[in-house]
C-alpha positions as CSV (number, residue, x, y, z in Angstrom):
1,X,374.3,172.2,-99.0
2,X,374.7,174.9,-96.8
3,X,374.0,174.0,-92.9
4,X,372.0,176.5,-90.9
5,X,370.7,176.7,-87.4
6,X,367.9,174.3,-86.3
7,X,364.6,176.1,-86.3
8,X,363.7,174.9,-83.0
9,X,366.5,176.9,-81.5
10,X,368.0,179.3,-83.6
11,X,370.9,180.4,-81.3
12,X,371.8,176.5,-81.2
13,X,375.2,175.3,-82.2
14,X,373.3,172.3,-84.0
15,X,373.4,172.8,-87.7
16,X,370.8,171.2,-89.9
17,X,371.1,170.9,-93.7
18,X,369.0,168.6,-96.5
19,X,371.2,166.0,-98.4
20,X,368.5,164.7,-100.7
21,X,364.5,164.6,-100.2
22,X,363.7,162.8,-97.0
23,X,367.4,163.0,-95.9
24,X,368.9,165.6,-93.5
25,X,372.1,166.1,-91.8
26,X,372.5,167.2,-88.3
27,X,375.6,168.5,-87.2
28,X,377.2,169.4,-83.8
29,X,380.5,170.9,-84.0
30,X,382.9,170.2,-80.9
31,X,386.6,170.0,-80.4
32,X,386.0,167.6,-77.1
33,X,386.7,164.7,-79.2
34,X,389.4,163.2,-81.5
35,X,387.0,161.2,-83.6
36,X,383.8,161.9,-85.5
37,X,380.8,159.8,-85.7
38,X,378.2,160.2,-88.4
39,X,374.7,158.7,-88.0
40,X,371.9,158.8,-90.9
41,X,368.4,158.6,-90.2
42,X,365.9,158.3,-93.0
43,X,362.4,159.0,-92.7
44,X,359.4,158.4,-95.0
45,X,355.7,159.0,-94.7
46,X,353.7,155.9,-93.0
47,X,351.2,154.2,-95.9
48,X,348.7,152.0,-95.3
49,X,350.8,149.1,-94.9
50,X,352.9,150.5,-91.8
51,X,350.2,148.9,-89.4
52,X,350.3,145.2,-90.8
53,X,354.2,145.2,-91.1
54,X,354.6,146.5,-87.2
55,X,351.9,143.8,-86.5
56,X,353.7,140.9,-88.6
57,X,357.0,141.3,-86.9
58,X,355.5,141.5,-83.3
59,X,353.8,138.3,-84.4
60,X,356.9,136.9,-85.4
61,X,358.5,137.4,-82.5
62,X,356.2,135.8,-80.2
63,X,356.1,132.5,-81.9
64,X,356.3,130.5,-85.0
65,X,354.4,127.0,-86.1
66,X,357.9,125.0,-85.3
67,X,358.7,126.9,-81.8
68,X,354.5,127.8,-80.5
69,X,355.4,129.6,-77.2
70,X,357.8,132.7,-76.7
71,X,360.2,130.6,-74.7
72,X,360.8,127.9,-77.3
73,X,361.4,130.8,-79.5
74,X,364.0,132.4,-77.4
75,X,365.7,129.0,-77.0
76,X,365.7,128.5,-80.8
77,X,367.3,132.0,-81.3
78,X,369.8,131.4,-78.5
79,X,370.9,128.6,-80.1
80,X,371.3,130.1,-83.3
81,X,372.5,133.5,-82.4
82,X,374.1,132.8,-78.6
């Protein structure tokens, strides 16, 4: 894989490369730190199910049959996860 300057700023130190279809690596070399952090972000095209999936997540965050209000759900989640 060859890392090349980003298209947005050709003179920048950020280098980018394609690892696999839909997977890109962005690298900012520096000697300021002793550790290296790698962050992977995967992108995919949004299909017809994206709206339904997003809506379902919001509905499940707001209430359930056993916990009909946000407050009741928040208390239950606090009991489960602290």
